[in-house]
C-alpha positions in Angstrom: 73.5 25.1 -35.3 72.8 21.8 -33.6 73.2 23.4 -30.1 70.7 26.1 -30.9 68.1 23.9 -32.6 68.2 20.8 -30.4 66.7 22.5 -27.3 64.1 24.2 -29.4 63.1 21.0 -31.1 63.0 19.1 -27.8 60.4 21.6 -26.5 58.2 21.0 -29.5 56.1 17.9 -29.3 54.5 16.6 -32.5 51.7 14.1 -32.5 52.5 10.6 -33.8 51.6 9.9 -37.3 48.3 8.2 -38.0 48.2 5.0 -40.0 46.9 6.9 -43.0 49.8 9.4 -42.8 52.3 6.7 -42.3 51.0 4.9 -45.4 51.1 8.1 -47.4 54.7 8.7 -46.3 55.6 5.2 -47.4 54.1 5.7 -50.8 56.0 9.0 -51.2 59.3 7.6 -50.0 59.0 4.6 -52.4 58.2 7.0 -55.3 61.2 9.2 -54.6 63.6 6.3 -54.2 62.4 4.9 -57.6 62.7 8.3 -59.1 66.3 8.5 -57.9 67.0 5.0 -59.1 65.3 5.3 -62.5 67.2 8.5 -63.4 70.5 7.0 -62.4 70.8 9.7 -59.8 72.3 7.3 -57.3 75.8 8.8 -57.9 74.5 12.0 -56.2 71.8 10.6 -53.9 73.0 7.3 -52.4 70.1 4.9 -51.7 72.2 2.0 -50.5 71.3 2.7 -46.9 67.6 2.1 -47.7 68.3 -1.5 -48.8 66.9 -3.2 -45.7 63.7 -1.0 -45.6 63.2 -1.6 -49.4 63.6 -5.3 -49.0 61.0 -5.4 -46.2 58.6 -3.1 -48.1 58.2 -5.5 -51.0 55.4 -7.1 -49.1 53.4 -3.9 -49.1 51.3 -3.9 -52.3 51.0 -0.1 -52.3 54.7 0.4 -52.8 56.0 -2.9 -54.1 56.5 -1.8 -57.8 58.4 1.3 -56.8 60.4 -0.6 -54.2 61.4 -3.4 -56.7 62.6 -0.8 -59.2 64.7 1.0 -56.6 66.1 -2.2 -55.1 67.1 -3.5 -58.5 69.6 -0.7 -59.0 71.7 -1.7 -56.0 74.7 -3.8 -57.1 74.7 -6.1 -54.1 74.5 -9.9 -53.8 71.8 -9.6 -51.1 69.6 -7.6 -53.4 69.9 -10.2 -56.2 69.2 -13.0 -53.8 66.2 -11.2 -52.4 64.7 -10.5 -55.9 65.1 -14.2 -56.7 63.6 -15.2 -53.4 60.6 -13.0 -53.9 60.2 -14.4 -57.5 60.2 -17.9 -56.2 58.0 -17.3 -53.2 54.3 -18.3 -53.2 53.7 -15.8 -50.5 53.5 -12.8 -52.9 50.9 -12.0 -55.6 51.8 -13.3 -59.0 52.3 -9.8 -60.5 54.8 -8.9 -57.8 56.6 -12.2 -58.1 56.9 -11.8 -61.9 58.1 -8.2 -61.5 60.7 -9.3 -59.0 61.8 -12.0 -61.3 62.2 -9.6 -64.2 64.2 -7.3 -62.0 66.4 -10.2 -60.9 67.1 -11.1 -64.6 68.0 -7.4 -65.3 70.1 -7.3 -62.2 72.0 -10.4 -63.3 72.6 -8.9 -66.8 73.7 -5.5 -65.4 75.8 -6.6 -62.4 76.7 -10.3 -63.1 75.6 -13.4 -61.3 75.5 -13.0 -57.5 73.2 -15.9 -56.5 74.5 -19.3 -55.4 74.1 -22.5 -57.4 71.2 -23.6 -55.2 69.1 -20.5 -56.0 70.1 -20.8 -59.7 68.9 -24.4 -59.8 65.7 -23.5 -58.0 64.9 -20.9 -60.6 65.6 -23.4 -63.4 63.4 -26.0 -61.7 60.6 -23.5 -61.2 60.9 -22.5 -64.9 60.6 -26.1 -66.0 57.6 -26.8 -63.8 55.7 -23.5 -64.3 52.4 -23.7 -66.3 51.4 -20.0 -66.2 52.9 -18.4 -69.4 53.6 -15.0 -67.7 55.4 -16.5 -64.8 57.3 -18.9 -67.1 58.4 -16.0 -69.2 59.6 -14.1 -66.1 61.5 -17.1 -64.9 62.9 -17.6 -68.4 64.4 -14.1 -68.3 66.5 -15.2 -65.2 67.4 -18.6 -66.7 68.6 -16.8 -69.8 70.5 -14.2 -67.9 72.3 -17.0 -65.9 73.6 -18.3 -69.2 73.2 -21.4 -71.2 74.6 -24.7 -69.9 75.8 -26.4 -73.2 75.4 -29.9 -71.8 71.8 -29.2 -70.7 70.9 -27.4 -73.9 72.2 -30.4 -76.0 70.2 -32.8 -73.8 67.0 -30.6 -74.2 67.4 -30.6 -78.0 68.0 -34.3 -78.2 65.0 -35.1 -75.9 62.7 -32.8 -77.8 60.2 -35.0 -79.7 60.8 -35.2 -83.5 58.1 -33.9 -85.7 56.0 -36.6 -87.4 54.8 -34.3 -90.3 57.0 -34.2 -93.4 58.9 -31.1 -94.1 57.8 -29.0 -97.2 
């Protein structure tokens, strides 16, 4: 079949895609990858080979939500590291950062911890320093998924200021 179609296809020239067409194709591709990932259809339709393209596409606001959902279903350390990286980066809009962070927390719960200690400490430090409630909540999901450090939890409880009002 390839021998018959290759010469025929070589004779046919198609015009290059316009920017609008290329953007539309990106949106459609991201939608279908998310559709496959959401329905747990990845056993039939493998999307692992799209990891690099998905990772790069996070910076495109038109497809970021679909891309993050699809990327979060891949059980790879590089995916978890990328989700945390996006969540901690100031270079992305807050809604995308928060969504990436939520996906990172879910990824950790589903596949186990795949980030190194440096990234884990960076998430915890960002959580401690964050003032925005939505971002703090998203970071808290990852901190919670990473597990409680008993020594740090005890220290936090002991350092919490005691209430000055009497108990009822």
